[in-house]
C-alpha positions, 0 to 999 in steps of 0.5 A: 499500499502507497503512503503518502504525508500531507503538511496541511498544518496551515490549516490554523488559520483558514481565511489566509491563502495557506489555509485555503490551499490546504483546505481545497487541495486536501478535499480534492487529494482525498476525493481523487485518491487513486490505487497503488500498483498493488490494488490497494489505496494510497494510504493518506495521513494529513498533518492538522493543527489541534482540532481539525482531525477529521477535516478530510474525513474518516478514510484517512489517518490525522496528526495533530501539529505541536512542538514534539511533530516537528523534530519526530513524526512517526512513519516512513511514507512513500511521498512526503508533501510540504504545502508551503516553503516556510514549512517546520515539519520536514521528513528525516533522511530516508523517510519519504520522497519530498515534494516542496511547493514554492509559492513565493521568495518575496520577503527577497524584495521586502524593505523592512526586512534587513539584508542579513535576514533575507540571507537567512531566510534564503539560506534556510529555504536553499538546505529545503530544496537540496533536500527535495526530490520534487519542487513545484511552484504556484506561477511562472514568475515564482518558478523564474525568481527560484531559477535566479536566487536558488540553486536547484540541483540538478535531477530535481524537477520544478514543475509550476501547477497554478493555484485553484479557485473554489469560491461559488458565486451561485451560493452568494447570500442575497443581503448584506453582511449583518455588521455594523460597518455595512449598515445601508451600504448596499446603497453606495457603489464601492470599489473592492481590495480584498488581501492582508493589510501590508505595505507590498500590497500597496494599497494606499495608492487607492485612496486618491480614487476616492477622490475622483470618484466621490459617489463610491466607497472602497472596501479594504477587507482583510487583516488589519494588524499591520501598523501600515493599516493605521497609516491608511487609516490616518492617510484617509482622514488627511485626504477627507474621505474617510468616512467613505473608506471601509476596513472591516478586517477579516471577513468569512467566506460569505461576507467575501462572496457577497463583496465580490458579487456587489462590487463595481470593480475589484482593485488589486495594485499589489507589487510582489504576489506569488500567484493572486488568488483574490483576483482569479475569485474576483474574475470568477464573479465576472467583476472588471479588474484592475492590477499591476503589471508586476510579479505574478499578476499577469499569469492570472488577469491575462488579456482580460484584466486591466492594468496599471502602468504606474501608481500615479494618482492621475493614472489610476484613476483614468485607468480605472474610468477607462475601465470601468465604461469599456467593460460596461460596453463589452459584455463578451469581456466578462464571459471571458473572464469568467472563462479565464478563471474557471481555468485555475481549478482544484480538481486539475491542480489535485490531478497533477499532484497525483502524476508527481506522487506516483512518479 
């Protein structure tokens, strides 16, 4: 009976990008579980955070993450898959063929990291790469970054397997979220950003749009614990548009769906992305998306997205104005956008991983 170990410990934060990867890829891997050469189905063991035992059903095994598991995980496995490069849970020598998924090398571009810290993180990741039998990345851009900044052993293949989209527009709530911030919200048109409120997301460049579009509100939804979030609030006060800025923090899946379904446009001026899942999700809802041309975002948006060539307020406002007008006059663009988004499927992702597991 062939055996597979999957590190899904990042389920500890289901609303994060890595949490969603663990959840949806895990379910699809179980659904597609094949038989081995001996005719017996693959035996799968998931490493999960405390309280998540059973999340993928009763036909697989579970280990709960703990400090002890970082140094000792019992058993022998044919394949050991780390779903992200920062995992603290690695096989001992000879414990299993390691497949390492690298989402991004964004830390190399962070201005708040000293060079010494970047060097330490790169060295730690290189050690994992040296131990891997197979590498995967979630975009061509990340693959290029890996080839540039890391040394891939000559016998280790690198495969690009983009993330999937799990959000379902047909499950969108009819009513706006039952939160005080959203009182009477459905009566106002709004632009949407969704993601962590962090300098690398560049969301402060969106605030001047509220001056150019006085009838609109702007929603910045996502984790807002970084000091940058307070900077955004203060800048909005200085610009006199704080009453039209909504920052609800982390939102649940139902609220996220409602925001996608009811926004007039999705804005994502990020400076650094490994993939850009919110862009693909907004495209699934058939919304015009406006993104930067940086890192992996053109791979997701393709020809159907609208692009910021720079972040000057006048240029961004004109890009949004022209794009919204073009989108309203071109219904075929919406259809092409939704078709493109439909190409990011978790069943396809899982199928590609099963091909690697059986190799």
